C-alpha positions in Angstrom: -21.7 51.5 10.6 -17.8 50.8 10.4 -16.6 49.2 7.7 -14.6 47.1 9.4 -17.4 45.3 10.9 -18.5 44.2 7.7 -15.2 42.6 6.7 -14.9 40.9 10.1 -18.4 39.1 9.7 -17.0 36.9 7.7 -13.9 36.3 9.8 -15.7 35.8 13.1 -18.4 32.7 11.5 -15.1 31.1 9.8 -13.4 31.0 13.1 -16.6 29.6 14.7 -17.8 27.4 12.0 -16.7 24.0 13.9 -19.7 24.9 16.0 -21.7 23.6 13.4 -19.9 20.4 12.4 -21.0 17.1 12.2 -21.1 14.6 15.0 -18.2 11.9 15.2 -19.7 9.0 12.8 -19.9 5.1 14.3 -17.1 3.0 12.1 -18.3 0.1 10.8 -17.9 0.6 7.1 -15.9 2.1 4.5 -17.2 3.3 1.0 -14.7 4.5 -1.5 -15.4 5.5 -5.3 -14.6 8.1 -8.4 -16.8 10.2 -10.1 -16.4 10.7 -13.6 -17.9 12.7 -16.8 -20.2 10.1 -18.2 -19.7 11.5 -22.1 -15.6 12.1 -21.7 -14.7 9.8 -18.7 -12.6 12.5 -17.1 -12.3 12.5 -13.4 -14.2 15.3 -11.5 -12.6 16.9 -8.8 -14.2 19.1 -5.9 -17.6 16.8 -6.6 -19.8 16.8 -3.5 -21.1 13.1 -2.6 -23.6 12.5 0.2 -25.3 9.7 1.9 -29.1 10.5 1.2 -31.0 11.4 4.6 -27.8 11.7 6.9 -24.8 14.6 7.3 -22.3 12.2 6.2 -20.4 13.4 2.6 -17.2 14.1 1.4 -16.0 16.1 -1.7 -13.7 14.0 -4.3 -10.0 15.0 -4.4 -8.0 15.8 -7.6 -8.1 12.4 -9.0 -12.0 12.5 -8.5 -11.8 10.3 -5.6 -13.5 10.1 -2.3 -13.7 7.9 0.9 -16.4 7.8 3.4 -16.5 6.2 6.7 -20.1 5.3 7.8 -22.5 3.5 10.2 -25.0 2.9 7.6 -26.1 -0.7 6.7 -25.9 -1.0 3.0 -27.7 -0.6 0.6 -28.4 2.7 0.9 -28.4 6.0 -1.1 -25.5 8.0 -2.5 -26.3 11.4 -3.9 -23.7 13.4 -6.3 -23.8 17.1 -7.1 -21.4 18.9 -9.3 -21.3 22.3 -11.2 -22.3 22.3 -14.8 -23.7 18.6 -14.6 -27.3 16.8 -13.3 -27.4 15.8 -9.9 -27.5 11.9 -9.4 -28.6 9.6 -7.2 -27.2 6.1 -7.0 -28.3 2.8 -4.8 -24.8 1.7 -3.5 -24.5 -2.2 -2.5 -20.7 -2.4 -2.3 -17.1 -0.6 -2.7 -15.6 0.6 -4.8 -18.3 2.8 -6.7 -18.3 4.5 -10.1 -20.2 7.8 -10.1 -20.7 8.9 -13.9 -22.5 12.1 -14.1 -24.2 13.8 -17.4 -23.5 17.3 -18.0 -26.8 19.4 -17.6 -26.9 20.7 -21.3 -29.6 18.5 -22.6 -32.3 19.4 -20.5 -33.5 22.7 -18.4 -33.5 22.5 -14.8 -37.2 22.2 -13.3 -38.2 24.7 -10.9 -40.4 23.9 -8.1 -42.7 26.1 -6.2 -44.8 25.8 -3.3 -47.3 28.5 -3.9 -49.9 25.8 -3.7 -48.9 24.6 -0.6 -47.1 21.4 -2.0 -43.9 21.3 -3.7 -44.7 21.1 -7.8 -43.3 22.3 -11.1 -44.0 26.0 -11.9 -44.7 24.8 -15.6 -47.5 22.4 -14.2 -49.3 25.1 -12.4 -52.3 27.4 -14.0 -51.0 30.3 -12.7 -48.8 33.1 -14.0 -45.8 33.2 -11.8 -41.8 34.0 -12.5 -39.3 32.1 -9.9 -36.1 33.8 -9.3 -33.8 31.6 -7.5 -31.8 32.9 -4.2 -28.5 32.0 -6.4 -29.8 34.0 -9.5 -30.7 36.9 -7.7 -27.2 37.0 -5.9 -25.7 36.6 -8.9 -27.4 39.6 -10.8 -26.9 41.8 -7.8 -30.5 42.1 -6.6 -30.3 42.2 -3.2 -33.6 43.7 -2.6 -37.2 44.0 -4.1 -36.1 47.5 -6.0 -33.0 45.3 -8.0 -35.3 42.2 -8.5 -38.1 44.3 -10.5 -35.5 44.4 -13.6 -35.5 40.7 -13.5 -39.4 40.4 -13.6 -40.8 43.4 -15.9 -44.5 43.3 -14.1 -43.1 44.6 -11.2 -42.8 48.0 -10.2 -41.4 49.4 -7.1 -41.2 53.2 -6.2 -39.5 54.4 -2.9 -39.0 58.0 -2.3 -38.4 56.2 1.4 -38.7 53.0 3.1 -42.4 54.4 4.3 -43.3 55.8 1.0 -42.8 52.6 -1.0 -45.0 51.3 -3.8 -45.1 47.7 -4.5 -47.1 46.9 -7.8 -47.9 44.1 -9.9 -48.8 45.0 -13.5 -49.5 48.3 -12.4 -52.1 47.4 -9.3 -51.6 46.8 -5.5 -50.8 50.2 -3.5 -51.1 54.1 -4.3 -48.8 55.7 -6.5 -46.7 58.4 -4.6 -46.8 59.2 -0.9 -47.8 56.7 1.4 -51.2 56.9 3.4 -51.1 54.2 6.5 -54.6 53.5 6.3 -55.2 51.3 3.3 -54.0 47.6 2.5 -51.4 46.7 0.0 -52.7 44.9 -2.9 -49.3 42.9 -3.5 -49.1 40.3 -0.6 -45.4 40.1 0.8 -44.5 36.6 2.3 -41.3 35.5 3.8 -41.4 31.4 4.6 -45.5 32.1 5.1 -45.2 35.2 7.1 -47.0 37.8 6.1 -45.2 41.2 6.2 -47.9 44.3 6.4 -45.6 47.3 6.1 -44.5 48.4 2.3 -41.0 49.3 4.3 -40.0 45.6 4.0 -39.7 45.3 0.4 -36.9 48.1 1.0 -34.7 46.0 2.9 -31.9 43.4 2.0 -33.0 40.0 1.4 -31.1 37.5 3.9 -29.9 34.1 3.0 -32.6 33.8 0.3 -33.5 30.3 -1.3 -36.2 31.3 -4.1 -38.8 34.4 -4.8 -42.2 33.5 -6.6 -43.8 36.3 -7.9 -47.8 35.6 -8.4 -49.9 37.7 -10.7 -53.4 38.5 -10.3 -55.6 38.0 -7.3 -54.5 35.7 -4.4 -56.9 34.5 -1.9 -57.6 31.4 -1.8 -54.6 29.8 -1.0 -52.7 32.8 0.8 -53.4 33.8 4.5 -53.8 37.7 3.6 -56.6 38.5 0.6 -54.5 40.5 -1.9 -55.9 41.8 -5.0 -52.8 42.2 -7.6 -50.7 39.5 -6.9 -48.2 38.1 -3.9 -44.4 37.8 -3.5 -43.8 34.0 -2.0 -40.0 34.3 -0.6 -38.6 31.2 0.8 -35.2 31.6 2.9 -32.7 28.6 3.3 -33.7 26.4 5.7 -31.9 25.0 8.5 -30.4 21.6 7.5 -28.8 18.8 9.5 -26.5 18.4 6.6 -23.6 20.9 7.7 -23.0 23.9 5.5 -21.8 27.6 4.9 -21.6 30.4 2.7 -19.3 33.3 2.9 -19.3 36.2 0.7 -17.8 39.6 0.0 -18.2 42.7 -2.2 -16.4 45.6 -3.0 -17.2 48.4 -5.5 -17.0 52.1 -6.3 -18.5 54.6 -4.4 -17.2 52.6 -1.5 -19.7 49.9 -1.7 -18.8 47.1 0.3 -21.2 44.1 1.3 -20.7 40.9 3.4 -23.0 38.1 3.8 -22.4 34.6 5.8 -24.5 31.9 6.4 -24.3 28.7 8.7 -26.1 25.6 9.0 -26.0 22.2 10.9 -26.9 19.7 13.6 -27.0 20.7 16.8 -28.2 17.1 18.3 -29.8 14.6 16.4 -33.2 16.1 16.2 -32.4 19.4 16.3 -30.9 21.7 13.4 -29.9 25.3 13.2 -29.2 28.3 10.6 -27.9 31.6 11.2 -27.5 34.4 8.8 -25.8 37.7 8.5 -25.8 40.6 5.7 -24.3 43.7 6.0 -24.5 46.5 2.8 -22.9 50.1 2.8 -21.9 52.6 0.2 -21.1 56.4 0.2 -23.7 58.8 -0.7 -24.9 59.4 -4.7 -25.9 63.2 -4.3 -23.6 65.7 -2.7 -25.0 68.8 -0.5 -22.8 71.7 -1.1 -24.4 73.6 2.0 -22.9 70.7 4.2 -20.1 69.5 1.8 -21.0 66.0 2.8 -22.6 63.1 0.4 -26.2 62.0 0.8 -28.0 59.0 0.1 -25.9 56.3 1.2 -26.5 52.7 2.3 -25.9 51.4 5.4 -27.8 48.1 6.2 -27.3 45.4 8.8 -29.6 42.2 8.9 -29.8 39.0 10.4 -31.9 35.8 10.8 -31.6 32.6 12.8 -33.5 29.6 12.6 -34.0 26.5 14.9 -35.7 23.2 13.2 -36.8 20.2 15.7 -37.9 17.2 14.0 -39.4 15.1 16.9 -40.6 12.5 14.4 -40.7 11.7 10.6 -44.1 13.6 10.6 -43.5 16.4 12.5 -41.2 19.8 11.6 -40.9 22.6 13.7 -39.3 26.0 12.7 -38.8 28.6 15.2 -37.4 31.9 13.1 -36.4 35.3 14.2 -34.9 38.2 12.2 -33.9 41.8 12.6 -33.0 44.1 9.7 -32.1 48.0 10.2 -31.3 50.7 7.9 -29.7 54.1 9.2 -28.9 56.0 5.8 -28.2 59.6 5.7 -30.4 59.3 2.7 -33.4 59.4 0.4 -32.9 62.8 -0.6 -34.5 64.0 -3.5 -33.5 66.8 -6.0 -35.1 69.2 -7.9 -35.9 67.9 -11.4 -38.2 70.9 -13.0 -40.5 73.7 -12.6 -44.0 74.0 -14.0 -45.7 76.8 -14.5 -49.1 76.8 -12.6 -52.4 78.8 -13.3 -51.4 80.8 -10.2 -50.7 84.5 -10.0 -46.9 85.3 -11.5 -46.2 86.3 -8.0 -47.0 82.7 -6.6 -44.7 81.0 -9.3 -41.7 79.3 -8.0 -39.1 81.1 -10.1 -40.5 84.5 -8.6 -40.7 83.6 -5.2 -37.2 82.3 -4.8 -36.1 85.4 -7.0 -37.7 87.6 -4.3 -35.8 85.5 -1.3 -32.6 85.8 -3.2 -32.2 82.7 -3.6 -30.8 80.2 -6.6 -30.6 76.3 -7.0 -27.4 75.1 -6.9 -27.8 73.3 -10.1 -31.0 73.1 -12.7 -29.8 69.8 -13.9 -30.8 67.1 -11.8 -27.9 64.8 -13.3 -25.2 67.0 -11.7 -26.7 65.2 -8.4 -26.0 68.3 -6.3 -28.4 69.6 -3.6 -28.2 72.5 -0.9 -30.9 71.0 1.5 -31.1 72.5 5.0 -33.3 69.9 6.6 -31.1 66.4 7.1 -32.4 63.7 5.5 -32.8 60.6 8.2 -34.7 57.3 7.0 -34.4 55.0 10.2 -36.0 52.1 9.8 -35.9 48.9 11.8 -38.1 45.6 11.0 -38.1 42.3 12.4 -40.2 39.7 14.1 -40.2 36.1 15.4 -42.2 33.2 13.9 -43.4 29.7 14.7 -43.9 27.0 11.8 -45.4 23.6 12.8 -46.0 21.0 10.1 -47.5 17.9 10.7 -48.4 15.2 8.6 -51.6 14.1 9.3 -53.8 11.6 7.4 -53.6 12.2 3.7 -52.1 15.9 3.9 -50.3 18.2 6.1 -51.4 20.3 8.7 -49.6 23.7 9.1 -49.6 26.3 11.8 -47.9 29.7 11.5 -47.7 32.3 14.4 -45.8 35.2 14.0 -45.1 38.9 15.7 -43.5 41.1 13.8 -42.7 45.4 14.5 -41.4 48.2 12.5 -39.8 51.5 14.1 -39.7 54.4 11.8 -37.6 57.4 12.5 -37.4 59.9 9.5 -36.5 63.7 8.8 -37.4 64.7 5.1 -37.0 68.6 3.4 -40.1 68.4 1.4 -39.4 71.5 0.1 -36.4 70.0 -1.7 -34.5 73.4 -1.6 -32.0 75.2 0.9 -34.5 77.8 1.8 -36.2 77.7 5.6 -39.5 76.9 4.2 -40.7 73.6 5.9 -37.7 73.1 8.4 -39.2 70.2 10.1 -40.7 67.3 8.5 -40.8 64.2 10.7 -43.5 61.2 11.0 -42.0 58.9 13.4 -44.1 55.7 13.8 -44.2 52.3 15.3 -46.5 49.3 13.7 -46.9 46.1 15.4 -48.5 42.9 13.8 -49.5 39.5 15.1 -50.6 36.7 12.7 -51.9 33.3 13.0 -52.4 31.0 9.9 -53.5 27.1 10.0 -54.3 25.6 6.9 -54.7 22.0 5.9 -53.5 20.7 2.4 -54.2 17.3 1.3 -54.9 14.7 -1.7 -58.4 13.9 -0.6 -58.5 11.1 -3.4 -57.0 10.1 -6.7 -58.8 13.1 -8.4 -59.5 15.5 -5.9 -57.0 17.7 -3.9 -57.1 20.9 -1.8 -56.2 23.3 0.8 -58.4 24.4 3.6 -57.6 27.5 6.1 -58.2 30.3 8.4 -56.3 33.5 9.1 -56.0 36.1 11.3 -54.3 39.5 11.5 -54.3 42.1 14.4 -52.4 45.3 13.4 -51.6 48.4 15.6 -50.0 51.3 14.0 -49.2 54.6 16.1 -47.0 57.8 16.0 -44.2 58.0 18.4 -45.4 60.0 20.2 -46.2 62.8 17.6 -45.5 63.7 14.0 -44.2 67.0 13.5 -44.2 69.6 10.7 -42.9 73.3 11.1 -42.5 76.1 8.9 -39.3 78.4 8.5 -38.6 81.9 8.0 -39.1 81.5 4.0 -42.7 79.9 4.2 -44.8 83.2 4.3 -43.4 83.7 0.5 -44.3 80.5 -0.6 -47.8 80.1 1.3 -48.8 83.8 0.3 -51.9 83.8 -1.5 -52.6 87.4 -1.6 -50.7 90.8 -2.0 -51.6 91.8 1.3 -48.7 93.3 3.6 -49.8 91.5 6.5 -47.7 88.4 5.1 -44.3 90.3 5.6 -45.1 90.7 9.4 -41.8 89.2 11.3 -41.9 85.9 12.5 -45.6 85.5 11.4 -44.9 81.7 10.4 -41.6 81.3 11.7 -41.5 78.0 13.7 -45.4 77.7 13.0 -46.1 74.1 12.9 -48.6 71.0 13.8 -48.0 68.0 15.7 -50.0 65.2 15.0 -50.8 62.0 16.8 -52.5 59.5 14.7 -53.2 55.7 15.5 -54.7 52.8 13.6 -56.1 49.6 14.9 -57.3 46.9 12.5 -58.6 43.3 12.8 -58.7 41.0 9.6 -60.0 37.4 9.7 -60.4 35.1 6.9 -61.5 31.7 6.2 -60.4 30.2 2.5 -60.0 27.3 0.7 -59.4 25.8 -2.7 -59.9 22.4 -4.5 -58.6 20.7 -7.4 -60.6 18.3 -9.3 -59.0 16.3 -11.8 -62.3 15.6 -14.1 -59.3 13.7 -16.5 -55.9 13.1 -16.6 -55.7 16.3 -18.5 -58.7 18.4 -17.7 -58.6 20.2 -14.1 -61.2 22.2 -12.4 -59.8 24.4 -9.4 -62.4 26.4 -7.6 -61.5 28.7 -4.6 -63.7 30.6 -2.1 -62.5 33.1 0.7 -64.6 34.8 3.5 -63.0 38.4 4.9 -64.1 40.3 7.5 -62.1 43.6 8.3 -62.3 45.8 11.4 -60.3 49.4 12.0 -60.2 52.2 14.5 -58.5 55.1 13.1 -57.8 58.4 15.4 -56.3 61.5 14.3 -55.6 64.7 16.3 -53.4 67.7 14.8 -52.5 70.5 16.5 -51.1 73.9 15.5 -48.0 75.4 17.6 -45.6 78.4 17.5 -45.2 81.3 15.1 -46.1 84.9 15.9 -48.6 84.8 19.2 -51.5 87.3 18.2 -55.1 88.0 18.7 -55.4 89.6 15.3 -57.9 87.9 13.7 -56.2 89.1 10.1 -53.2 87.3 11.3 -55.2 84.5 12.6 -56.5 83.7 9.3 -53.0 83.8 7.2 -52.0 81.3 9.7 -54.7 79.2 9.4 -54.6 79.0 5.7 -51.2 77.2 6.2 -52.0 74.9 9.2 -55.0 74.6 11.0 -56.3 71.8 13.9 -57.8 68.9 12.6 -59.5 66.0 14.6 -61.5 63.0 13.7 -62.4 59.3 14.8 -63.6 56.8 12.3 -64.6 53.4 12.7 -65.4 50.9 10.0 -66.3 47.2 9.5 -67.1 45.0 6.8 -67.7 41.7 5.6 -67.5 39.8 2.1 -66.9 36.9 -0.3 -64.4 36.5 -2.9 -63.5 33.4 -4.9 -62.0 32.2 -8.4 -62.7 29.4 -10.8 -60.0 28.0 -13.0 -60.1 25.6 -15.9 -56.8 23.8 -16.7 -55.7 21.5 -19.6 -52.8 19.4 -19.5 -52.7 18.6 -23.5 -49.5 17.0 -22.7 -46.6 17.1 -20.4 -45.4 19.9 -22.7 -48.1 21.8 -22.9 -50.6 23.5 -20.0 -53.2 25.8 -20.8 -55.6 27.6 -18.4 -58.5 30.4 -17.9 -59.4 31.9 -15.0 -62.1 34.2 -13.4 -61.6 35.8 -10.0 -63.1 38.5 -7.9 -61.4 40.1 -4.9 -61.9 42.9 -2.3 -59.4 45.3 -0.8 -60.4 46.5 2.8 -62.1 49.8 3.2 -59.4 52.4 3.4 -59.1 55.2 6.2 -57.2 58.8 5.8 -54.3 58.8 8.5 -52.4 61.7 6.5 -54.8 65.0 7.2 -57.9 65.8 5.1 -58.8 68.7 2.8 -60.8 71.5 3.1 -63.2 73.9 1.5 -64.5 76.9 2.6 -62.9 76.5 5.8 -64.6 73.2 6.4 -62.9 70.0 7.0 -64.1 67.4 4.6 -64.9 65.1 7.2 -66.6 63.1 4.8 -63.5 61.7 3.2 -62.3 60.1 6.8 -62.8 56.8 5.0 -63.1 55.5 1.5 -65.1 52.5 -0.3 -63.2 49.0 -0.3 -61.9 48.1 -4.0 -64.0 45.3 -5.8 -61.6 43.7 -8.3 -63.0 41.6 -11.3 -60.1 39.8 -13.2 -60.0 37.3 -16.0 -57.2 35.5 -17.7 -55.9 33.1 -20.2 -52.7 31.6 -20.6 -50.4 28.6 -21.8 -47.3 27.1 -20.6 -45.1 25.1 -22.9 -42.0 23.4 -23.1 -41.3 23.1 -26.5 -38.1 21.4 -26.5 -36.7 19.4 -23.2 -34.4 22.4 -22.8 -36.6 25.4 -23.2 -39.8 26.9 -21.8 -42.0 29.5 -23.2 -45.3 31.1 -21.7 -47.7 33.4 -22.6 -50.9 35.0 -21.0 -53.3 37.7 -21.5 -55.6 39.3 -18.9 -58.2 42.1 -18.2 -58.7 43.3 -14.5 -61.4 46.0 -13.8 -61.7 47.7 -10.4 -64.8 49.4 -9.2 -64.0 52.2 -6.5 -60.3 52.2 -6.9 -58.8 53.6 -3.9 -56.0 56.3 -5.0 -53.5 58.8 -3.4 -54.1 62.3 -4.4 -52.4 65.4 -3.8 -53.8 68.9 -2.7 -52.1 72.2 -2.6 -52.6 72.6 1.2 -49.4 72.3 3.1 -50.7 70.4 6.1 -51.8 67.3 3.7 -48.6 67.5 2.0 -48.7 63.6 2.2 -51.7 63.7 0.1 -55.3 62.0 0.7 -57.1 58.8 0.0 -60.2 59.0 -2.8 -61.9 56.6 -4.7 -61.7 56.5 -8.6 -65.1 55.1 -9.7 -63.4 52.8 -12.2 -60.2 51.8 -13.4 -59.2 49.0 -16.0 -55.8 47.2 -16.5 -55.3 45.1 -19.8 -52.0 43.4 -21.0 -50.4 40.5 -22.1 -47.5 38.6 -20.9 -44.5 36.6 -22.6 -41.7 34.8 -21.2 -39.5 31.7 -21.3 -35.8 30.8 -21.2 -33.5 28.1 -23.2 -30.4 26.1 -22.4 -29.0 26.3 -26.2 -26.0 24.4 -25.1 -23.7 23.3 -22.0 -22.1 26.9 -22.8 -25.1 29.1 -23.3 -28.5 29.7 -21.6 -30.7 32.7 -22.5 -33.7 34.3 -20.5 -36.3 36.7 -21.5 -39.6 38.3 -20.5 -41.9 41.1 -21.9 -45.1 42.7 -21.3 -47.6 44.9 -22.5 -49.8 46.6 -19.9 -52.4 49.3 -20.7 -53.8 50.9 -17.7 -56.5 53.8 -17.4 -59.2 55.4 -15.6 -62.0 54.4 -17.1 -64.0 56.9 -14.5 -62.3 59.5 -12.5 -64.9 62.2 -12.7 -63.7 64.4 -9.5 -60.1 64.0 -9.5 -57.4 66.8 -8.2 -55.8 68.6 -11.3 -52.1 68.0 -12.0 -49.5 70.4 -10.7 -49.7 72.7 -13.6 -53.4 73.5 -13.5 -53.1 74.4 -9.7 -54.5 77.9 -9.4 -56.9 77.8 -11.8 -60.8 78.2 -12.0 -61.5 74.5 -10.9 -59.5 72.5 -8.1 -61.1 69.2 -9.3 -61.4 67.8 -12.9 -62.7 64.8 -14.6 -59.6 62.6 -15.7 -61.6 59.6 -17.2 -59.8 58.0 -19.9 -56.3 59.2 -18.2 -53.3 56.9 -17.7 -53.1 55.3 -14.4 -49.4 56.3 -12.9 -46.5 54.0 -12.6 -47.4 51.9 -15.8 -45.1 51.7 -18.8 -47.1 50.2 -21.9 -43.9 48.3 -22.8 -41.4 46.4 -20.5 -39.2 43.8 -21.0 -35.9 41.8 -19.7 -33.1 39.9 -21.7 -30.3 38.2 -20.1 -28.0 35.4 -20.9 -24.9 33.3 -19.8 -22.0 31.9 -21.4 -20.0 29.3 -19.7 -17.0 27.0 -20.3 -14.8 24.5 -18.3 -11.2 25.8 -17.3 -8.9 25.7 -14.5 -8.1 29.1 -12.1 -4.5 28.8 -10.8 -5.2 25.1 -9.4 -9.0 25.2 -9.2 -11.3 23.5 -11.8 -14.5 24.6 -12.7 -16.4 26.8 -15.2 -15.5 30.4 -16.5 -19.0 32.7 -17.4 -19.9 35.9 -18.7 -23.3 37.4 -18.7 -25.4 40.0 -19.9 -28.7 41.4 -18.5 -30.9 44.1 -20.3 -33.8 45.9 -18.8 -36.1 48.1 -20.7 -39.6 49.9 -20.1 -41.1 52.9 -22.1 -42.4 56.1 -20.7 -45.0 56.3 -17.7 -46.9 59.0 -16.0 -45.7 60.1 -12.5 -48.3 62.0 -11.2 -51.9 60.5 -10.0 -53.6 62.9 -11.8 -52.4 62.8 -15.5 -49.7 65.7 -16.1 -48.2 67.3 -19.3 -44.8 67.4 -17.2 -45.1 64.7 -14.8 -44.0 62.2 -17.2 -40.7 59.7 -17.2 -38.9 59.0 -20.4 -38.4 55.1 -21.2 -35.1 54.0 -20.6 -33.1 50.6 -20.8 -30.5 49.3 -18.7 -27.4 46.7 -19.1 -25.9 45.1 -16.4 -23.1 42.7 -16.7 -20.7 40.2 -14.8 -18.1 37.6 -15.6 -16.1 35.2 -13.4 -15.3 31.8 -12.5 -17.2 29.2 -10.5 -14.7 26.5 -9.2 -15.9 22.8 -8.4 -15.1 23.4 -4.7 -17.6 26.1 -4.3 -15.4 29.2 -4.6 -16.5 31.9 -7.1 -15.1 35.2 -8.1 -17.2 37.7 -10.4 -16.5 41.0 -11.7 -20.0 43.4 -12.3 -21.7 46.4 -13.1 -25.1 47.8 -13.1 -26.0 50.1 -15.5 -22.9 49.6 -17.3 -23.6 52.2 -20.1 -24.2 54.8 -17.3 -27.6 55.8 -18.1 -29.1 58.8 -16.5 -33.0 58.4 -15.7 -35.8 59.0 -13.4 -37.5 56.3 -11.1 -39.8 58.8 -9.4 -41.2 62.4 -10.0 -42.8 64.3 -7.2 -44.5 67.5 -6.6 -43.3 69.4 -3.7 -45.4 70.6 -0.9 -47.5 73.3 -1.3 -47.8 73.2 -5.3 -45.7 75.9 -6.0 -44.5 74.5 -9.1 -41.0 72.8 -8.2 -41.0 69.1 -8.4 -38.4 66.7 -7.1 -36.8 63.2 -8.5 -35.7 59.9 -7.1 -32.9 59.4 -9.5 -31.8 56.1 -10.7 -28.3 55.2 -9.9 -25.4 55.6 -12.3 -22.8 53.3 -13.1 -21.8 50.9 -10.4 -18.9 48.2 -10.7 -17.1 45.8 -8.0 -15.7 42.5 -7.6 -17.5 39.5 -5.5 -16.0 36.8 -3.6 -18.0 33.8 -2.5 -17.4 30.3 -1.1 -20.3 27.5 -0.4 -20.0 24.2 1.0 
């Protein structure tokens, strides 16, 4: 994508912004007034003043004065908003008007959420939840989930490319490592009520986000798709009848440039629109000495459009469409180390490459140098259309959300992570489509009883396009060699030998769910929820070999079959189950809300779509499907507001999972993405603390900390870790071992100091902010390993700038300010020769952002 395109996005929509201008008012009244600081009597220029319920508004001039020409009949409500002050609504009966605003130092802004299908304070909801406002995420540079995790310590995201993405909450959700398409994620990902089934959605840039709610623990009685570990409930900025726009551009080192723009306003009396664009580009952070080019760049483009139709005061219809694309030369991994396995000396990685007269370009992964001979490509396109109808019927609201979504994936990988022609092709292109329908009714049924009742259905079709390919090169024989027979040296035996795989997964999931909130007393609430699930899956897998030396010699054919072999299986599964939860909440006062929850949940039956391992020449077809997970969850928590300007929340939990679905590795090259298996029992326990405080009008501080202990209670038949490959046993009992991807300790701490001032002639507030993120060491191997562990690390991010009262902002920022070298994930190479690669964390980046909102 050309850099000029990014810059032109802002200019293009600035030129066309009059399309969203407001209609000419009917002139029969003039309202004028002045906006003042209630404490100092200082006049406030740049304050936004709007007549409530209309598109008619103005901004105060340099003297803090405004004038409105309106067709409204008096009296009406005027709404005034200004940076650093509390929003104020006043009833106007005549002119002139004096509006006095209070500074926002004496209280902490309330955060409203919609996770329970109605607007309510996050502090009043008996659910452990973290809320990140869109503006906060934008200021922190968290333009996708991977960066958002630094603000919410209980969120873990690991991504070696968009397909192989793990999104977990409290260490649970998706399998760690390389993704298998045959299981459902355990963390729900919703955007404006639409469920996104593919993990690739979590790697895309956010587009015009209003708020992100991260719910922890099983969620199935309020949301359409059942999830066992939590949910992301993301709300985008809606179309509005009040004209508005935002423009933003950022520049940074490594050629970083990001542009965003959004326009909204009325198209007619009952129709409003919103259109938003985002584009991100950055040069690569690794250097390929073989091609003399940088890799792992950013090349993202996204757009979202909405139409809001309000035929009456009781009906709201939203039609939305979006498209996001990634096309980087990227997601390459660098070799981080070499393990000595239990194989014979000639089968160790260092001896293999010595025999091939090859040396790694660097043995220090943080030199960020590679020499891969297969290009890395991670072309991903995701989009869809949704229709959301909300109608007030009786005492509640009926909502119907219909959506179609798609995901196209066209990758290329170098799975041996070297410049040798070992695996010359590793490509798994696929296409996914989903159709979802959710209908729910939420209402206050009486003064003591409220609730939600809904049904949900999802159809999915995931297939290879047209087939997935893995092919050996001239050096494969030496890596695959498992005997000293001279036949392995047969010229051309494995060169060009590969597999082509066609696979397809078709599934249907249906559910009916509901939750009731019974106010036993004004302080004591009982919340009960129940869910019925039905899931059906049909999978077809067909892998065929091709190429290599054409021979009828049984000994040579046996060698070829040890590398790749034909494999075909079909599997059909269906199941139904009930799940639910029970919560007792006690609201001792407006400042204290305690709760205790019991929940059980299910993750549907899984099917293997990455190939199956074999034993004694026989494919283990009994592994084609795996059991569903059964989750039992207990939680206790308390939410408090010890001061009007502070919140402090604490929770403890215990989650027990039977038949935990996990992704395990095998030494067979043809199953290089691993396969699915069930661990008999897993347990995760932990405690979480979070809070924030507005110390004064100048200083706000926020923080969160988490203790998480995740273990395999029982996994008696797990594959051995990398260093034990080639030993007497291929499986071992890892009961008591740590679950991968979980840091025992993690936390974040941030603060912002601001003060009023002027920049040139603009009045506003200067600010400086720091955010820190820490996590302790964690395992990066499904079976605990002595070597595949990542050391703990801490990151420091900072920004300083100026927010003008007229909507202009400028900030200078830096991420990883102290330039910390760290790993995000470690991955064994295909074939288990001993080398393992790393997904590296970004080094220090810095830049400047210009923003304008009105």
